[in-house]
matplotlib code that plots the C-alpha trace (Angstrom):
import matplotlib.pyplot as plt

x = [18.5, 17.2, 17.5, 14.1, 13.9, 11.7, 9.2, 9.0, 7.7, 5.0, 4.0, 3.9, 1.1, -1.1, -0.1, -1.2, -4.7, -6.0, -5.7, -7.7, -11.0, -11.1, -11.0, -8.1, -6.8, -3.5, -2.4, -3.2, -1.1, 1.8, 1.8, 1.8, 4.5, 6.7, 6.2, 7.3, 10.2, 11.3, 11.1, 13.4, 15.9, 15.7, 14.5, 11.1, 12.6, 10.5, 8.3, 5.2, 2.5, 3.1, 3.0, -0.8, -1.2, 1.5, -0.1, -3.4, -1.8, 0.7, 0.0, 2.9, 3.9, 4.6, 1.1, -1.7, -4.6, -5.4, -5.6, -8.6, -9.2, -12.6, -12.4, -9.7, -7.1, -9.0, -8.1, -9.2, -7.1, -8.8, -6.7, -6.9, -8.2, -6.2, -4.6, -5.2, -2.9, -4.9, -3.6, -3.3, -6.3, -3.9, -2.5, 1.2, 0.6, -1.6, 0.9, 3.7, 1.5, 0.7, 4.4, 5.4, 2.7, 3.9, 7.5, 8.5, 8.2, 6.1, 3.3, 3.5, 7.1, 8.8, 11.0, 12.3, 12.1, 15.5, 16.5, 16.6, 13.5, 10.6, 7.6, 4.0, 0.9, -2.1, -5.7, -6.8, -10.2, -9.6, -10.6, -12.7, -14.8, -15.4, -12.2, -11.2, -7.7, -7.8, -5.4, -7.5, -7.7, -3.9, -1.2, 2.5, 3.7, 6.9, 6.5, 6.5, 3.7, 1.8, 1.9, 0.7, -2.2, -3.4, -7.1, -7.8, -9.6, -7.3, -9.0, -8.3, -4.8, -4.1, -5.5, -3.4, -0.2, -0.9, -1.4, 2.0, 3.6, 1.9, 3.5, 6.9, 6.5, 5.6, 8.7, 10.8, 9.0, 8.3, 5.6, 4.8, 4.5, 2.2, 0.0, -0.2, -0.9, -3.5, -5.3, -5.3, -6.7, -9.5, -10.4, -10.7, -12.9, -15.0, -15.7, -16.0, -13.3, -11.8]
y = [-27.1, -23.6, -21.9, -20.6, -16.9, -15.3, -14.5, -18.1, -19.1, -16.4, -17.5, -21.1, -20.3, -19.2, -22.2, -24.6, -25.8, -25.7, -21.9, -21.6, -19.9, -19.5, -16.5, -16.2, -13.5, -11.7, -13.3, -16.8, -16.1, -14.7, -17.6, -20.3, -18.6, -18.1, -21.7, -23.0, -20.6, -21.6, -25.3, -24.7, -22.1, -22.4, -18.8, -17.1, -13.7, -13.0, -9.9, -11.0, -8.3, -6.2, -9.1, -9.5, -5.8, -5.9, -9.0, -7.2, -4.1, -5.6, -9.4, -11.8, -13.8, -16.9, -16.8, -18.3, -16.4, -13.3, -12.3, -10.1, -8.2, -9.1, -6.7, -5.2, -7.9, -10.6, -12.0, -14.7, -16.2, -17.1, -19.5, -19.3, -15.7, -13.3, -10.3, -6.9, -4.0, -1.2, 2.2, 5.0, 7.2, 10.2, 11.0, 11.6, 15.3, 15.6, 13.7, 16.2, 19.2, 17.8, 17.1, 20.5, 22.2, 20.1, 21.2, 17.5, 16.9, 14.5, 16.5, 14.5, 14.0, 16.5, 14.0, 15.3, 13.4, 12.3, 10.1, 7.1, 7.9, 8.7, 10.1, 9.0, 10.8, 9.6, 10.5, 12.7, 11.1, 7.4, 5.9, 3.3, 6.2, 7.8, 10.0, 10.9, 11.2, 14.9, 17.7, 18.9, 15.4, 14.6, 14.7, 13.9, 11.3, 9.3, 5.5, 5.2, 7.7, 6.4, 2.9, 4.3, 6.1, 3.0, 3.6, 5.8, 9.0, 12.0, 12.7, 9.1, 9.2, 12.4, 11.1, 7.9, 10.0, 12.3, 9.2, 7.9, 11.3, 11.3, 7.9, 9.2, 12.3, 10.3, 8.1, 11.2, 12.8, 15.9, 17.6, 20.4, 17.9, 15.7, 18.6, 19.8, 16.3, 15.5, 18.8, 18.0, 14.5, 16.0, 18.1, 14.9, 13.3, 16.4, 16.5, 12.7, 12.6, 9.2]
z = [-10.1, -9.8, -6.3, -5.3, -4.8, -2.0, -4.7, -5.8, -2.3, -2.6, -6.1, -4.9, -2.5, -5.4, -7.6, -4.9, -6.0, -2.4, -2.6, -5.9, -5.9, -2.1, 0.0, 2.3, 4.7, 4.3, 7.7, 6.4, 3.3, 5.3, 7.7, 5.0, 3.0, 6.0, 7.0, 3.6, 3.5, 7.0, 6.1, 3.1, 4.5, 8.3, 8.8, 8.4, 7.6, 4.4, 4.0, 2.2, 2.7, -0.4, -2.8, -3.0, -3.7, -6.4, -7.9, -8.1, -9.7, -12.0, -12.2, -12.8, -15.9, -13.7, -12.4, -14.5, -13.2, -11.3, -7.7, -6.5, -3.3, -1.9, 1.1, 3.3, 4.1, 2.1, -1.3, -3.7, -6.5, -9.8, -11.9, -15.7, -15.9, -17.9, -16.2, -17.7, -16.8, -15.4, -16.5, -14.0, -14.0, -14.0, -17.5, -17.7, -18.4, -15.2, -13.1, -14.3, -13.5, -9.9, -9.2, -10.4, -8.3, -5.3, -6.0, -6.6, -2.9, -0.9, 0.7, 3.9, 4.9, 2.7, 0.8, -2.5, -5.8, -7.2, -10.2, -7.8, -5.7, -8.0, -6.2, -6.8, -7.6, -5.7, -5.2, -2.3, -2.5, -3.4, -6.6, -4.6, -3.1, -6.6, -6.7, -10.3, -11.8, -12.1, -11.1, -8.2, -6.7, -7.0, -4.4, -4.6, -2.1, -1.6, -1.6, 2.1, 2.7, -0.3, 1.1, 4.5, 2.8, 0.9, 0.1, 3.1, 2.6, 3.2, 6.6, 7.8, 6.4, 8.2, 11.5, 11.2, 10.5, 13.5, 15.8, 14.6, 15.2, 18.8, 19.5, 18.6, 20.6, 23.7, 23.1, 22.8, 25.7, 23.6, 25.8, 23.3, 20.5, 22.6, 23.5, 19.9, 18.4, 21.0, 20.2, 16.5, 17.2, 19.3, 16.2, 14.1, 16.7, 17.2, 13.4, 13.1, 10.4, 11.3]

ax = plt.figure().add_subplot(projection="3d")
ax.plot(x, y, z, "-o")
ax.set_aspect("equal")
plt.show()
């Protein structure tokens, strides 16, 4: 008998006919997968939130159908539909030029690219908002910052990052950092950039 992997529990959710052709939220999915995992293993320590996004991007050979995002945090699984791999809107040549321009460094946290940690090239203006895969619209990000950015416009992403830094500054009781970050957030609010 095959021992189920964590991924198997996630895929099982989509194979269950009650989840076919119905919209569900990420929290519903997370709750049901954790419940099944806990029933089988005694723990609910399973991280599920990236799986829907990865299934939308890359599909899965074990899944007979495709997952679509209907709106932020909501998905629908269509069984029987064929998955088509979507190619990056940035050509390999453009990605290479963007990474070189950005000195192979994440433009938010400063992490350097290594052979084990390949940095991503993402849109400044998201594809969903009409952003194109061109040199001027590209930015080099590490996986952590790229995941934080999601489909946010660069102004929203920046505001979210500054709010996170403000939280850390308050925890560390960094008065200069708190003042600086509060001033930056006021500028975002003044210009309605959120």
